[in-house]
C-alpha positions in Angstrom: 0.0 0.0 0.0 1.4 3.4 -1.0 -0.7 5.4 1.3 1.5 5.2 4.4 -0.9 7.1 6.7 -3.7 4.6 6.1 -1.3 1.6 6.1 0.1 2.7 9.5 -3.4 2.9 10.9 -4.3 -0.5 9.6 -1.1 -1.9 11.2 -1.9 -0.2 14.5 -5.4 -1.8 14.4 -3.9 -5.2 13.8 -1.4 -4.8 16.6 -4.2 -3.7 18.9 -6.2 -6.9 18.2 -3.2 -9.1 18.5 -2.1 -7.7 21.9 -5.6 -7.4 23.5 -8.5 -9.8 24.2 -11.7 -8.9 22.3 -14.9 -9.7 24.3 -17.3 -7.6 22.3 -20.2 -9.9 21.8 -21.0 -8.5 18.3 -17.5 -8.8 16.9 -15.7 -11.7 15.3 -12.7 -12.6 13.1 -13.6 -13.9 9.6 -11.2 -16.1 7.7 -8.7 -15.0 5.1 -10.9 -16.3 2.4 -13.8 -14.1 3.6 -11.5 -11.0 3.8 -10.1 -11.7 0.3 -13.6 -11.8 -1.1 -14.3 -8.5 0.6 -11.4 -6.9 -1.2 -12.0 -8.6 -4.6 -12.7 -7.1 -8.0 -16.4 -7.5 -7.1 -15.9 -4.3 -5.1 -16.1 -2.4 -8.4 -19.3 -3.9 -9.7 -22.7 -2.2 -9.9 -25.5 -4.8 -10.1 -28.8 -3.0 -9.4 -31.6 -5.5 -9.5 -31.6 -9.3 -9.0 -30.1 -12.2 -10.8 -31.5 -12.4 -14.4 -33.1 -8.9 -14.0 -30.3 -6.4 -13.7 -30.4 -2.8 -14.8 -26.7 -2.8 -15.9 -25.0 -4.9 -18.5 -22.2 -7.3 -17.7 -23.7 -8.8 -14.5 -23.7 -12.4 -15.6 -21.0 -13.4 -13.1 -22.6 -11.2 -10.4 -25.7 -13.3 -11.0 -23.7 -16.4 -10.4 -22.1 -15.3 -7.2 -25.4 -14.0 -5.8 -27.3 -17.2 -6.7 -24.5 -19.2 -5.1 -24.8 -17.2 -1.9 -28.6 -17.6 -1.9 -28.4 -21.4 -2.4 -25.8 -21.8 0.3 -27.8 -19.7 2.8 -31.0 -21.7 2.1 -29.1 -24.9 2.7 -27.5 -23.6 5.8 -30.8 -22.4 7.5 -33.4 -24.5 5.7 -35.4 -21.5 4.6 -37.7 -20.9 1.6 -36.3 -17.6 0.4 -33.2 -15.5 1.2 -32.2 -11.9 0.3 -28.4 -11.5 0.6 -28.2 -8.0 -0.7 -29.2 -6.1 2.4 -26.3 -4.1 3.9 -26.9 -4.2 7.6 -29.1 -5.7 10.3 -31.0 -2.5 10.9 -31.7 -2.2 7.2 -32.9 -5.8 7.1 -35.4 -5.0 9.8 -36.4 -1.8 8.0 -37.0 -3.8 4.8 -39.3 -6.2 6.7 -41.3 -3.3 8.1 -41.5 -1.7 4.7 -42.8 -4.9 3.2 -45.9 -5.4 5.4 -46.4 -2.2 7.5 -47.7 1.3 7.1 -46.6 4.4 9.2 -48.1 4.3 12.7 -48.8 0.5 12.5 -48.0 -1.3 15.8 -44.9 -3.1 16.7 -44.4 -5.3 19.9 -40.8 -5.9 20.7 -38.3 -6.3 23.6 -37.4 -3.3 25.7 -34.0 -1.8 24.7 -32.8 -1.6 28.3 -33.7 -5.3 28.9 -31.9 -6.7 25.8 -33.7 -5.4 22.7 -32.2 -3.5 19.8 -32.5 0.1 18.6 -34.1 -1.0 15.3 -36.9 -2.7 17.2 -38.8 0.5 18.0 -36.5 2.8 20.0 -37.7 6.4 19.9 -34.3 7.6 18.7 -34.4 5.1 15.8 -36.4 5.3 12.5 -38.5 2.4 13.8 -39.7 4.4 16.8 -40.3 7.5 14.8 -42.4 5.9 12.1 -44.3 3.2 13.9 -46.3 2.9 17.1 -44.1 0.7 19.4 -44.9 -1.2 22.6 -42.5 -3.3 24.6 -42.3 -6.5 26.6 -39.5 -7.3 29.1 -38.1 -9.9 31.4 -39.3 -11.1 34.7 -37.7 -9.2 37.6 -36.7 -12.3 39.4 -35.7 -14.8 36.8 -34.6 -12.2 34.2 -36.1 -14.4 31.5 -38.6 -13.2 28.9 -42.0 -12.8 30.5 -44.3 -14.6 28.1 -47.4 -13.8 30.1 -46.6 -10.1 29.6 -45.9 -10.7 25.9 -49.3 -12.4 25.4 -51.1 -9.8 27.5 -49.6 -6.9 25.5 -50.2 -8.7 22.2 -53.9 -9.2 23.0 -54.2 -5.6 24.2 -52.2 -3.8 21.5 -52.9 -6.1 18.5 -49.5 -5.4 16.8 -48.9 -5.8 13.1 -45.5 -7.3 13.9 -44.1 -9.1 16.9 -40.3 -9.0 17.1 -38.3 -11.6 19.1 -34.5 -11.6 19.3 -32.1 -9.4 21.2 -28.7 -7.8 21.4 -28.1 -8.7 25.1 -30.1 -11.7 26.1 -28.2 -14.8 27.3 -30.8 -17.5 27.3 -32.5 -19.7 24.7 -35.3 -18.0 22.9 -38.5 -20.0 22.6 -39.6 -19.1 19.0 -42.5 -21.5 19.1 -44.1 -19.6 22.0 -43.7 -16.3 20.2 -45.2 -17.9 17.1 -48.2 -19.1 19.0 -48.9 -15.6 20.4 -48.4 -14.0 17.0 -50.9 -16.5 15.5 -53.4 -15.8 18.2 -53.5 -12.1 17.5 -53.0 -12.2 13.7 -49.5 -10.7 13.8 -46.5 -11.3 11.7 -43.5 -12.8 13.6 -40.1 -11.3 12.9 -37.2 -13.1 14.5 -34.0 -11.0 14.6 -31.2 -13.5 15.2 -28.3 -11.1 14.4 -26.4 -12.3 17.5 -27.1 -16.0 17.4 -27.3 -16.9 13.7 -24.0 -18.8 13.8 -25.3 -20.8 16.7 -28.6 -21.5 14.9 -26.7 -22.5 11.8 -24.7 -25.0 13.8 -27.7 -26.4 15.7 -26.4 -25.1 19.0 -29.5 -22.9 19.4 -33.1 -23.7 18.1 -34.0 -22.3 14.7 -36.7 -19.6 14.3 -37.2 -20.5 10.6 -40.1 -23.0 11.1 -42.0 -20.5 13.3 -41.3 -17.1 11.7 -42.7 -15.2 8.8 -39.4 -13.3 8.6 -35.9 -13.9 10.0 -33.2 -11.2 9.9 -29.6 -11.5 10.8 -26.3 -9.8 10.4 -23.5 -12.0 8.9 -20.5 -10.8 10.9 -21.2 -11.9 14.5 -21.4 -15.6 15.4 -21.8 -16.4 11.7 -18.3 -15.2 11.2 -18.8 -13.6 7.8 -18.3 -10.1 6.4 -20.0 -7.0 7.7 -23.5 -7.3 6.2 -26.9 -8.9 6.7 -29.6 -11.1 5.1 -33.3 -11.7 5.3 -35.0 -15.0 5.3 -38.7 -15.4 4.8 -41.5 -17.7 3.8 -42.0 -18.2 0.1 -45.2 -16.1 0.1 -43.2 -13.0 1.1 -40.3 -13.4 -1.3 -41.4 -10.8 -3.8 -42.4 -8.1 -1.4 -39.1 -8.6 0.6 -37.0 -8.3 -2.5 -38.9 -5.2 -3.6 -38.5 -3.7 -0.1 -34.7 -4.1 -0.3 -34.4 -3.0 -4.0 -35.7 -0.5 -5.1 -37.5 0.2 -1.8 -34.6 1.1 0.5 -31.2 0.7 -1.3 -29.7 0.8 -4.7 -26.9 -1.5 -5.9 -25.8 -4.3 -3.6 -22.2 -4.6 -2.5 -21.2 -7.6 -4.7 -17.9 -8.0 -2.9 -19.8 -8.5 0.3 -22.3 -10.9 -1.4 -19.2 -12.9 -2.5 -17.8 -12.9 1.0 -21.2 -14.0 2.4 -21.1 -16.9 0.0 -17.7 -17.9 1.4 -18.9 -17.6 5.0 -22.1 -19.7 4.4 -20.0 -22.4 2.8 -17.6 -22.4 5.8 -20.6 -22.6 8.2 -21.8 -25.7 6.5 -18.6 -27.5 7.5 -18.1 -29.7 10.7 -15.3 -27.4 11.8 -17.8 -24.5 12.1 -20.2 -26.6 14.1 -17.4 -27.5 16.5 -16.5 -23.8 16.7 -20.1 -22.8 17.6 -20.3 -25.4 20.4 -17.0 -24.0 21.7 -18.3 -20.5 21.7 -21.1 -21.5 24.0 -18.8 -23.7 26.2 -16.4 -20.8 26.6 -19.2 -18.4 27.5 -20.5 -20.8 30.2 -17.0 -21.3 31.6 -16.1 -17.6 31.6 -19.4 -16.6 33.3 -19.0 -19.4 35.9 -15.5 -18.2 36.8 -16.6 -14.6 37.2 -19.7 -15.6 39.1 -17.7 -17.8 41.6 -15.6 -14.7 42.4 -18.5 -12.7 43.7 -20.0 -11.0 40.7 -23.6 -11.5 39.7 -24.4 -12.6 36.2 -27.7 -11.5 34.8 -30.2 -14.4 34.6 -27.7 -16.5 36.5 -25.6 -17.6 33.5 -25.8 -18.1 29.7 -27.0 -20.5 27.1 -25.3 -18.7 24.1 -22.3 -16.6 23.3 -22.7 -13.8 25.7 -23.6 -12.7 29.2 -23.9 -9.5 31.3 -22.1 -8.9 34.5 -24.2 -6.9 37.1 -21.8 -4.5 38.8 -24.5 -2.7 40.9 -24.0 -4.9 43.9 -20.3 -4.1 43.8 -21.0 -0.4 43.8 -19.4 -0.1 40.3 -20.6 1.1 36.9 -20.3 -0.3 33.5 -18.7 2.8 32.1 -16.0 2.7 34.8 -15.2 -1.0 34.5 -15.3 -1.1 30.7 -12.7 1.7 30.6 -10.6 0.0 33.3 -10.6 -3.3 31.4 -9.7 -1.5 28.1 -6.7 0.2 29.7 -5.5 -3.3 30.7 -6.0 -5.0 27.3 -9.5 -6.5 27.7 -12.2 -5.1 25.3 -15.8 -5.2 26.5 -18.7 -2.8 26.4 -20.8 -1.2 29.1 -24.3 -2.5 29.0 -27.5 -1.9 30.9 -29.0 -4.6 33.1 -32.7 -5.3 33.4 -34.5 -2.5 35.3 -31.2 -0.6 35.4 -31.2 2.6 37.6 -28.3 4.1 35.7 -28.5 5.9 32.2 -27.3 4.2 29.0 -24.1 6.2 29.0 -23.1 4.9 32.4 -25.0 1.6 33.0 -24.7 -1.0 35.8 -23.2 -3.8 33.7 -20.7 -4.9 31.1 -21.5 -7.3 28.3 -19.1 -10.2 27.6 -19.0 -12.3 24.4 -16.8 -15.2 23.4 -17.1 -15.5 19.5 -13.9 -13.6 18.7 -11.6 -15.3 21.2 -13.0 -18.7 20.2 -12.1 -17.9 16.6 -8.5 -17.3 17.9 -8.5 -20.9 19.2 -9.2 -20.3 22.9 -11.1 -22.9 25.0 -12.2 -23.4 28.6 -8.6 -23.4 29.9 -8.1 -19.9 28.6 -11.5 -18.8 29.8 -10.5 -19.9 33.3 -7.4 -17.7 33.1 -9.3 -14.8 31.5 -12.0 -14.9 34.1 -9.5 -14.6 36.9 -7.8 -11.8 35.0 -11.0 -9.8 34.7 -11.8 -10.3 38.4 -8.2 -9.4 39.3 -8.3 -6.2 37.3 -11.6 -5.1 38.8 -10.6 -6.0 42.4 -7.2 -4.3 42.1 -8.3 -1.2 40.2 -6.6 1.1 42.7 -3.3 -0.8 42.8 -1.1 0.3 39.8 1.6 -2.2 40.5 -0.8 -5.1 40.4 -2.6 -3.7 37.4 0.8 -3.5 35.5 1.3 -7.2 36.2 -2.2 -8.2 35.2 -1.9 -6.1 32.0 1.3 -8.0 31.1 -0.6 -11.3 31.8 -3.3 -10.2 29.4 -0.7 -9.5 26.7 0.9 -12.9 27.3 -2.4 -14.7 27.0 -3.2 -12.8 23.8 0.3 -13.4 22.2 -0.3 -17.2 22.3 -3.1 -17.1 19.8 -3.1 -16.0 16.2 -5.5 -13.5 14.6 -7.6 -15.3 11.9 -7.4 -13.7 8.5 -4.3 -11.7 9.4 -1.6 -14.0 10.8 
């Protein structure tokens, strides 16, 4: 690369990842093959439209790569129809709304501060500005989805769409229960599996496909693909979904990302990926157990998937404070609210921990045991600079023993 300013920043980013431990639940490390597809000649291609019906000439090979991605995705998830053009998870949700809803129609979704997502109806998001949104939450004691509340609100509000799926929920989602409620009130069911799609693909988490009218997901979290998204739906909705994506809300697809998605779907069909997904969950369970045994409360008591949230309120600490502390000592996590949090979103009472990225680097339960004790040690010794220096060096030592996929 001739642009040394950009090259140096890329190198610094690589060094940062190699020398630190990434516990961001929504991040992962794709393979070199995925990254090569992202940077391929498909980056230059404009291919407005769909295979066999493009608005530009010279798209025959683009048709082939998009069809390949579609067929691999359908095989991976066992769905009727897939749109692989959509750029992001939020846009995928937007396309679903656009396909079957009108402004001011009703949405029922999970509260943002209890695990939901901005695009599920938050007032600061397009979804909350255009549609009438109501929210269910989790039980105060168990911190599991309160299905009695979901049904009660559904019967009362009669939503056009019910959304299940979350950005910070650590337990198995019962898609069949959501489907039964949706059917009872005549609502569409949208399952947003952005966080768990890799686990679903590997049969580590139940699939929403048999129960949902629409399923959206990003492709870069547990699915370990490029930055992007996809929409799955029943056959009857295939035409309106495709029209909602193009020309409804975006122009030409990023064909390089479509190619990279095709690579990622193929990788996810392999036994190695299934073993990876199982290890992601095993690592999350082990890490949460180690932290819990050292006096920190885990929201809902543990995890069934790739992530969990540490409740710091009983330790008189904040998420903002501890996320910053961990970052300074080489552990990357994000502050996150806990159910019924008394602190605002910029401070929070918790931190969210995810294991997809470190599992991609080859770590297992043994490393999670070490990491859990490092996290606890850093928090408990936050006012002891000498001890923090030692622990920071231990973090670097742990990180140095594992390569960075797609880079090393």
